[in-house]
C-alpha positions in Angstrom: 98.1 111.1 114.9 99.2 109.6 112.1 102.2 111.0 110.3 101.7 109.0 106.8 98.2 108.7 104.8 97.1 107.1 101.7 96.3 109.0 98.8 94.3 108.1 95.6 94.7 110.8 92.7 91.3 110.8 89.8 93.8 111.9 87.4 96.2 108.7 88.2 94.5 105.3 87.9 97.5 104.0 86.5 100.8 102.9 88.1 103.2 105.0 85.4 101.3 108.0 85.9 101.6 107.7 89.9 105.2 107.3 89.9 106.1 110.6 88.5 104.1 112.5 91.4 106.8 110.4 94.1 108.8 113.2 95.6 106.0 115.9 94.7 104.9 118.3 98.0 101.3 118.0 99.2 98.7 120.7 101.3 96.2 119.6 103.6 94.2 122.2 104.7 91.7 122.8 107.6 90.0 126.2 108.8 92.8 126.3 111.4 95.7 124.4 110.0 97.9 124.0 107.3 100.3 121.0 107.4 102.3 119.9 104.4 103.3 116.7 103.4 105.3 114.7 100.3 104.4 111.4 98.8 107.0 108.7 99.4 105.8 105.8 97.4 103.4 103.3 96.8 100.4 101.6 98.0 99.5 98.4 96.4 98.9 98.2 92.3 96.1 100.6 91.5 97.4 104.1 92.0 97.2 104.8 95.5 100.0 106.5 97.1 101.4 107.4 100.7 102.6 110.7 101.7 104.3 111.4 105.2 104.1 114.5 107.2 105.9 116.6 109.0 103.3 116.3 112.0 100.7 114.4 112.8 97.5 114.3 110.3 94.2 113.9 112.4 91.1 111.8 111.9 89.4 114.8 110.7 92.0 114.3 107.6 90.1 110.8 106.1 87.9 111.0 103.3 88.6 115.4 102.4 91.2 116.0 100.1 95.2 117.4 99.7 96.5 120.2 97.1 98.9 119.1 95.1 101.7 121.9 95.3 104.9 120.6 93.4 
């Protein structure tokens, strides 16, 4: 399981908007689990962000949505 995942928000197409999201918390929810992570930096130049979680994120998280908490 990987501790870091790549996130792309639908509203954050530019790096200027993405830079305001660094340091915010995100939550990935499943039927049984709820994993909390933090946005730690950019990935590339098109608005992709890296999020780091305390526990590893399972493979089922690929292609699913996360919730921006704060």
